[in-house]
N, C-alpha and C positions, 0 to 999 in steps of 0.2 A: 501493501501499502505506500510506501515514503518511496517509490524508487522513481528517479527521477523522468526519467523516460518518460512514465504512466502519467505521472502530472499536467506534463509541459502538452503528449498526448491527449489528454481530457479535456487542458484551457484551449489546442488547439480547433479541436471537437467543438467545443460552445463559440468560439471566437468566430465556425464557420458557418454555423448554423444561427443569426442573430435570432434571427422570428422564432425559433419553433424556441429558442433557450427564452426568449421575450414571452410568449405568450407562454407558456411553462410558470418563469416569476412572475407574471402580473397575479394569474388566479392564485397564487400563494399570500404573492402581496396584497391581492384584494382582498382576501379568506381574513387576517392579521389583521388589515386595520380597519375592516370592521367589528370581526372579533373586538380592540380594542378601544371602538370609542363605544358599541355598546357597552361593554362595561364595567368600559368609565363613564360614563350616564350613569348609571346602576349605584357604582359608590356615591357621588354624587346625592343622589337623592337620600340617600341612605347616612350621609355625613348629615344632609340639613334636617332631616328627623331627631340623627342621633345630638345634634345642635339644641334641638328645640326643646329637650330635658337633658342638659350640663347641665345644668344651672338649680338643679332640684332633685335630688335624690329623688329615686323612682316611686320609692317604694310609698309618699309625704300625703298625707292627708291634711286640707286644709279649711279651715271651720269659719266663716263669717256671716257677722247677724248683718237684718238689714232693718224692716219695715213691714210691718203683719198688714196682709192684704186681703186677709179675714176676717171676724167676730170669732171670736171663739169663747166659751165660758164665760160672758159676762164681759169679754174685755173688746175694745172697738176696732176699728179697724185701722192702720196706720200706724200702729203702736209701735214707737222703736226700744227692739233687743238689747239691750248693754251689757256684754260678760264683762263678769268681775275678774280677780285673783279667787275666790269660795270655786265661780264655776270653771278655772281650770283645776283647781285643786281635784272638784270632782270628777271630772272627764281624767287625768292622772290615778286616782285612786281607784272608779271603779271601772278601768277597763286594764290595767295596771299589766296584768300579764301580754296583752295581746303588745302593749307601748314599749317602741324599740327606746325612741328620743320621742323631748316633748316641748314646745316651747309657746311662748304667748308672743303677739307682736303688739307695739303703739309705730303711731305712726309718724314725724315729727318732721318739720321742715325747718334751719336754724339754719344763722347768715352766722358761718364758723371764720376765724380771722387769727392769726399770729405775725405780730412784726408789723401791720402794715399788709400783709397781701391777707386776701379776703373774698370767698363766694359765698355761694347759695348751695346747700346741700342738704340730701333726704336722711333722717337721722331716724333710725327702728331704736326703740330699746325691746332688749330683750331676752330670754334665759339665758342657761350657760349653753344647754345643749344644737340651739340654733346655731353651732357650730358646724351640727352635723346633717341638718336637714336644709342647708344655703349651701352645703363644699366649699364652707371658703377654709383656705390655706393662708396661715397664719407664714408671712415670711420675715417676721420679728417680730421679739416679744411673746406677747401672752394674749390669748381670747378670756372675754368676764369670766367669773368663776363666779361660787357660792356663796364667798363671801362676801364679792362685791354684791349682789343681792343681798346679802342680812344687813351691810352694815349703811346701803343708799350710798357708796362709796363716787365720789363724781367721776369715774377713768371712761374714757371711752377706746375704738378699737375704728380707727380708720381702714382705709382706702390707697389701694396703691398709690393711684391719683388721685385722693388727698393733698397726699405726703408732697408729690409731686410739684402741686398747684401751691402750697399753699409753706413750706420748709425749705422755699430754694435752697438756702443755703446751709443746709444742719439740717441731722435728723432727724425725726421726729420723736423716736422714740421716748419719752422720758420726758421730752417737753410740757408743757402746757395753752391749751387748744380753748379760748375762747368760742362756745355754745352759746351765743343767744344772749349772752353776756356775762354766762357762768364760767368760772376756769375748771377745762375739765383733764388731767391727767393719762397723756398719749398713752396705752399699755402696750399696745400692738399693730401692727403694719397687716395686713393681711392680700393678699390675691381671691381673683375668683376666677373661674372659667368662663364665664357670662360676659365678659368683652366689660367695654368700659361703662356703663351703666353703673354697676355693679359694684365695677371698682372706686367708684366715686361717694360711697354711701358712706356714711360712720356707723355703731353700733352701741349703744349705753346699757345697762341695765336699766330692767324695767322697772327694778322698786325706784330708782335715784328718778327716773321720769314720772311716777307718778307721786313724787315727794314732792319733786321741785317744780313740775308744770299739771298742778293744778290741785297738788295733796287729795289723791280719791287714788279707789282701787277698781279705776277703770283700762279695763282690753280694747282691744281694734280687733286681736285677732289669736286665734288660738290652732295650734302647727303640730303635727305630731307627723312619726312612720312609725312603721306598723312591723309589727314580727317578722322580718323575711321570712320564715317558715311557714309564714299561712301562702297558700296558694290564690293565683288570681281571685275564688269564687269565692276562699275565705274574707280574703282582703275585700270585698267588694259585700259583702255579709256584713260583715262588722264597721262601712262604713253609714252602712244601712241601717243598724242600729245604734252606731250613738247618733247619728241625723233624729232618730225615732227619740230617743232616750231624751236628748235637747227639747226638745218642742216638746214633750211631756213636763220638761223640766219648769218651762216657760210658756208652757201654758197655750200653743201655737196647734192650730189644727195641722192636721193630716196632712192635708194637701195645700198648704197652703205652701212657695216653693219658696219664696223669696225671706220670711224670717230671720231665719237662718237656714240657711248652705252650705254644705259638706260637698269638696270637690274631692277625689279620688286619684291621687295619679296614676293607678292601677288602669284603667279604661282605656287613660289616653296610651300608657305600654301598651296595651295591648294591641289596640288598634294601629300603633306603629309598626311592632311584630308581624302583625300578624299583615300589615300592608309590605312591608321590606319582606318577607317569605313572597306571599303573592310575587314581588317585580321581579324578584328575584330567579324565581320558576321561568317568568317568563321570558327576560333574559337570557337566564341558559335555554330555554327552548333554541330562540331566536339565536343567541353564538353559536350553538352545537349543527344547529341548524345552517348555519354560516358554514363552519368549520366540513361537514359533512358535504355541500355542496361545492369546496375545497379539495375535497378527498376525493371527488369527482371527479371532479375540472383534471386533476395533476393527474391520476389514475389512467384517463381517458387520452389524455395530452401521451402521455409513456409507453402505450399503447402501441397510442399510430406514432411516437418514435423507433421503437423497438425491432416495429412495422418495416414503417421507411430503410431502420440502418438492413434489412436480415440478407439485400446483397456483402452491404459493407461485410457484414458476421463471415456470408460466406469466403469470401477475401480472407479475410483474416484466421480461416478456420485450417484452411487452401497451404499457408503460410507458414502451418504450424500453432498457431494460438489457443490453446488450452481455454475450454469452457470458462476453467475457473475463471480466469486472465480478462474476458469478455462478456462474462456478469461481473466482474468490477467496477470494470470500465462504467459500463450503463446508469451500475448500482449510484459510484463516488458522482457520475455527474450530474445527477439525479439528486442526487443528498446537497451536493454546491448551491447547483443552485437552487433550491428549496428555502437552502439556509439564509443564502445572502438575500431572498425576494424575502423574507418572512419580517428576516432583520429590516426592508426597507419599510416593510408596512407597518413595524412596530415605531417606529420613527415617524413618521407619517402622520400617523392614530396618534401618540404621543403631542405632535404636534398641533396635530388639529382640536385636542383638548387643552392646551393650553393657550391657546391661540382661542379659544373660541369659549374657556372657561368660564372668566369672569363677568361676559355676557349673560351668561347663562342664570347669575345669580336671582333676576328676575325670572324666573321660571322657577323658580325651588331648587336647583341645582347647585350645590355649596362644593370646590375645591374638586372638582369629576377624575378619575385618577385610576390607573387598573395596573398593578402589583405588578413587578417583570416574573416574579412565576409563574401565575397563570399566564403569560401570555408566553413563554419560551416553552411552560405546557403545549400550548395549543400548536406553535410551533414545532415541535417538539412531534409531537399528534400528525404533523401534515409531510414533516418528511420524514416518519414512518411510513407512513401512508406510501408518501411518491417512493419511497423504497422497494416494499411488497411487492406497490403499481409495476415496479417494473422489475423486482426480479423474475415474477412468473412468467411473464414474454419473454423475455431476459433467456434464463434459462432453461426457456419451452425453442427458442434458436439457437441460441449453443447446442442445439442436442441433432439440429438440422447438420444431412449430409452440409458437406462445399459446393457441388454436384448443386443440385436440391437452391443451396441455398441461390447460388450463383445464377439461376434459372429464372428467378424470382421475378415478378414485374411491378 
């Protein structure tokens, strides 16, 4: 196989039969090109779905309050449902075995300043478990802890971009941030995969916010994550049970959909999972259909090539060439053409994805791309198919007697 004369002969054959070689290569290149683009788009859609859930835990449940839309047990329509600390404790204690993490939220909006630099930020008052629901990553320092809650300490954990905005010439950790006219010590700096909006938020202890901004025990929201061991149906049943219990607690009609709203991430996660599986199946069918078309194409071309070279094979045999050497020449030529064409198709496909990728975001396709392993595997499949397609007729042709091969028209 490493005989230099053999390789010289192979490349001379390819050069002399350019049209034949181009047709063979085009079939392979086009198949790999379509395969790359299809799977790249599929991966882009999966990236979009994954990004939609990157900011929160997949097993999160969000409990919101609103106004009643129906009269119930002597209560009028339009009654405001207000969560309090006792409601948070009720949920925590009532469903303890099914809860992984739990936190409340109080939403505020304040102007923050440090040494002349100032900006307005969303401020969330939370419990320590909030870090795990929000998938917050501590870059420096620490997160809010139970001691902060117990002592109502004036501490903040700020996003990376808050530090970039306000602390231009120094690090924020350990410094005091003026938040709505009150000094808070920065005890932590975090990053968040949710992007810039999440990294421009500020977290403070929920007890501190209640004490400083209203002197009450009101809560805006209760969030939790359910036990990861619960399956999809159990998770939905759990959120339904929470809704039922809280409606009874606040004397809300069961059919009232606005007074207490419970959103379970399991619903969205399953829908996305089903959509992803369906999309992947469709792409696989189309992609492998493309590969099969490529295999059929290269097979037909190889059969034609061998038939066309029957007289040449006869001359080689008359000059003393062995059947093995004849088959080797045809096989190596087929493999070289298929490999080069597959690589060209891969380059063009990746180039197309890189070129149109940014414009596909408006169609909910984010960062379309395909793993090299998948495309290389597809190319190898075509190479093997081409080799098999060439081997069978080449083997048959190599066994023909020279005189018969020379008479072939």
